[in-house]
C-alpha positions as CSV (number, residue, x, y, z in Angstrom):
1,X,0.5,-6.0,65.2
2,X,3.2,-5.3,67.7
3,X,3.4,-1.7,66.4
4,X,-0.3,-1.2,67.1
5,X,-0.1,-2.3,70.6
6,X,3.1,-0.4,71.4
7,X,4.2,-0.1,74.9
8,X,0.8,0.4,76.4
9,X,-0.1,-1.5,79.5
10,X,-2.2,-4.6,79.5
11,X,-5.3,-2.4,80.2
12,X,-4.8,-0.2,77.1
13,X,-7.1,-0.6,74.2
14,X,-6.2,-0.8,70.5
15,X,-8.9,0.3,68.0
16,X,-8.8,-1.4,64.6
17,X,-11.3,0.2,62.3
18,X,-10.1,-0.9,58.9
19,X,-10.7,-4.6,59.2
20,X,-14.0,-6.3,59.9
21,X,-14.0,-7.9,63.3
22,X,-14.6,-11.5,62.0
23,X,-11.7,-11.1,59.5
24,X,-9.4,-9.9,62.3
25,X,-10.5,-12.7,64.6
26,X,-9.8,-15.3,61.9
27,X,-6.5,-13.6,61.2
28,X,-5.5,-13.9,64.9
29,X,-6.7,-17.5,64.9
30,X,-4.4,-18.1,61.9
31,X,-1.4,-16.4,63.5
32,X,-1.7,-18.6,66.6
33,X,-1.6,-21.8,64.5
34,X,-5.2,-22.3,63.4
35,X,-6.4,-22.9,59.9
36,X,-9.1,-21.1,58.1
37,X,-11.9,-23.1,56.4
38,X,-11.7,-23.2,52.6
39,X,-15.2,-21.9,52.4
40,X,-14.3,-18.9,54.6
41,X,-11.2,-18.2,52.6
42,X,-13.2,-18.4,49.4
43,X,-16.0,-16.1,50.6
44,X,-13.7,-13.5,52.1
45,X,-10.5,-13.8,50.0
46,X,-10.1,-10.1,49.0
47,X,-10.7,-8.8,52.6
48,X,-8.3,-11.4,54.0
49,X,-5.7,-10.4,51.4
50,X,-6.2,-6.8,52.3
51,X,-5.8,-7.5,56.1
52,X,-2.9,-9.9,55.7
53,X,-1.1,-7.5,53.4
54,X,-1.6,-4.6,55.8
55,X,-0.4,-6.6,58.8
56,X,2.4,-8.5,57.0
57,X,1.1,-12.0,57.3
58,X,2.5,-13.3,54.0
59,X,1.5,-17.0,54.4
60,X,-2.2,-16.1,55.0
61,X,-2.1,-13.6,52.1
62,X,-0.8,-16.3,49.8
63,X,-3.4,-18.8,50.9
64,X,-6.2,-16.3,50.4
65,X,-4.8,-15.4,47.0
66,X,-4.7,-19.0,45.9
67,X,-8.3,-19.4,47.1
68,X,-9.3,-16.2,45.1
69,X,-7.6,-17.5,42.0
70,X,-9.3,-20.9,42.2
71,X,-12.7,-19.4,42.9
72,X,-12.6,-16.6,40.3
73,X,-13.9,-16.8,36.8
74,X,-12.0,-14.1,34.9
75,X,-13.9,-12.6,32.0
76,X,-13.4,-9.8,29.5
77,X,-15.6,-7.6,31.7
78,X,-13.8,-8.1,35.0
79,X,-10.2,-8.8,33.9
80,X,-9.0,-5.2,34.3
81,X,-10.5,-5.0,37.8
82,X,-8.6,-8.2,38.8
83,X,-5.4,-7.0,37.1
84,X,-5.5,-3.6,39.0
85,X,-6.3,-5.3,42.3
86,X,-3.5,-7.9,41.8
87,X,-1.1,-5.1,41.0
88,X,-2.1,-3.0,44.0
89,X,-1.8,-5.9,46.4
90,X,1.2,-7.5,44.8
91,X,-0.7,-10.7,44.1
92,X,1.5,-12.3,41.5
93,X,-0.5,-15.5,41.2
94,X,-3.7,-13.6,40.5
95,X,-1.9,-11.4,38.0
96,X,-0.5,-14.4,36.3
97,X,-4.0,-15.9,36.0
98,X,-5.2,-12.6,34.4
99,X,-2.2,-12.7,32.0
100,X,-3.0,-16.2,31.0
101,X,-6.6,-15.1,30.3
102,X,-5.3,-12.2,28.2
103,X,-3.2,-14.5,26.1
104,X,-6.0,-17.0,25.6
105,X,-8.5,-14.3,24.7
106,X,-6.3,-11.7,23.0
107,X,-8.4,-10.9,20.0
108,X,-11.6,-10.4,21.9
109,X,-9.8,-8.3,24.5
110,X,-8.1,-6.1,21.9
111,X,-11.5,-5.2,20.6
112,X,-13.3,-4.6,23.9
113,X,-10.8,-3.5,26.6
114,X,-9.0,-0.3,27.2
115,X,-5.5,-0.6,28.7
116,X,-5.1,3.1,29.7
117,X,-5.2,2.2,33.4
118,X,-3.0,-0.8,33.1
119,X,0.1,-1.1,35.4
120,X,3.4,-0.2,33.8
121,X,4.8,-3.7,34.4
122,X,2.0,-5.3,32.4
123,X,4.0,-5.6,29.2
124,X,6.7,-7.9,30.7
125,X,3.9,-10.0,32.4
126,X,2.1,-10.4,29.1
127,X,5.3,-11.3,27.3
128,X,6.1,-13.9,30.0
129,X,2.6,-15.4,29.6
130,X,3.0,-15.5,25.8
131,X,6.5,-17.1,26.1
132,X,5.0,-19.9,28.3
133,X,2.6,-20.9,25.5
134,X,4.8,-20.4,22.5
135,X,7.0,-23.4,21.4
136,X,10.6,-22.8,22.2
137,X,13.0,-22.9,19.2
138,X,15.0,-26.1,19.1
139,X,18.3,-24.4,19.0
140,X,17.5,-22.0,21.9
141,X,18.6,-23.9,25.0
142,X,18.9,-20.8,27.3
143,X,20.3,-21.0,30.8
144,X,18.3,-21.8,33.8
145,X,18.5,-18.2,34.8
146,X,17.1,-17.1,31.5
147,X,14.1,-19.4,32.1
148,X,13.2,-17.6,35.3
149,X,11.5,-14.8,33.4
150,X,8.9,-17.2,31.9
151,X,8.4,-19.5,34.9
152,X,5.0,-19.8,36.6
153,X,4.7,-17.9,39.8
154,X,4.2,-21.1,41.8
155,X,7.5,-22.5,40.5
156,X,9.3,-19.2,41.3
157,X,7.8,-19.2,44.8
158,X,8.9,-22.8,45.3
159,X,12.5,-22.0,44.4
160,X,12.5,-18.9,46.6
161,X,11.1,-20.9,49.5
162,X,13.8,-23.6,49.0
163,X,16.3,-20.8,49.5
164,X,14.6,-19.9,52.7
165,X,13.4,-16.5,51.5
166,X,10.0,-14.7,51.6
167,X,7.8,-15.9,48.8
168,X,5.5,-12.9,48.7
169,X,6.1,-10.4,46.0
170,X,6.0,-9.6,42.3
171,X,7.6,-11.7,39.6
172,X,10.4,-9.2,39.5
173,X,11.0,-9.5,43.3
174,X,11.0,-13.3,43.1
175,X,13.5,-13.4,40.2
176,X,15.8,-10.9,41.9
177,X,15.7,-13.0,45.0
178,X,16.7,-16.1,43.0
179,X,19.5,-14.3,41.2
180,X,20.7,-12.9,44.6
181,X,20.3,-9.3,43.4
182,X,19.1,-6.5,45.5
183,X,15.6,-5.4,44.5
184,X,14.7,-1.8,43.6
185,X,11.7,-1.6,45.9
186,X,10.3,1.5,44.2
187,X,9.3,-0.9,41.3
188,X,7.5,-3.2,43.7
189,X,5.2,-0.6,45.4
């Protein structure tokens, strides 16, 4: 927001045409310590995610994403739309919910859904979802670091938060942060 206002005097105007006024007003309310009603988050989740993503308000984006996931019924008909939206806005929790749906409904989806527009990272996300539901072989103990690739997004975000790092980002970004490795940001765009 500071970039928008620039060094203009207190009498200068800033026009914001890409966010509905009520969304922007609620976003400002949130920035200054207010809370948004759950019903408002639920009814406007995607628009709030879009605005919070654009203006870098990660905590609001994550709250709106959680509300969207809780309020959304994923179906064979809408799963690809949700997947593409989740990928475009870096909504890892929504993407994980779609992946869980894909694993649970794989046979029906294979017959009815085209994946030609699917994001390139989808294969690793599907495999992570499958690995979470498959029983682990008894002799495969794996290290804690190996387990990061199959952890739920909420668990990854909690670990990243405990390290004092930003919890917004893709599965790959969160894992890289936990491993202390620099992220190739071209993968995360």
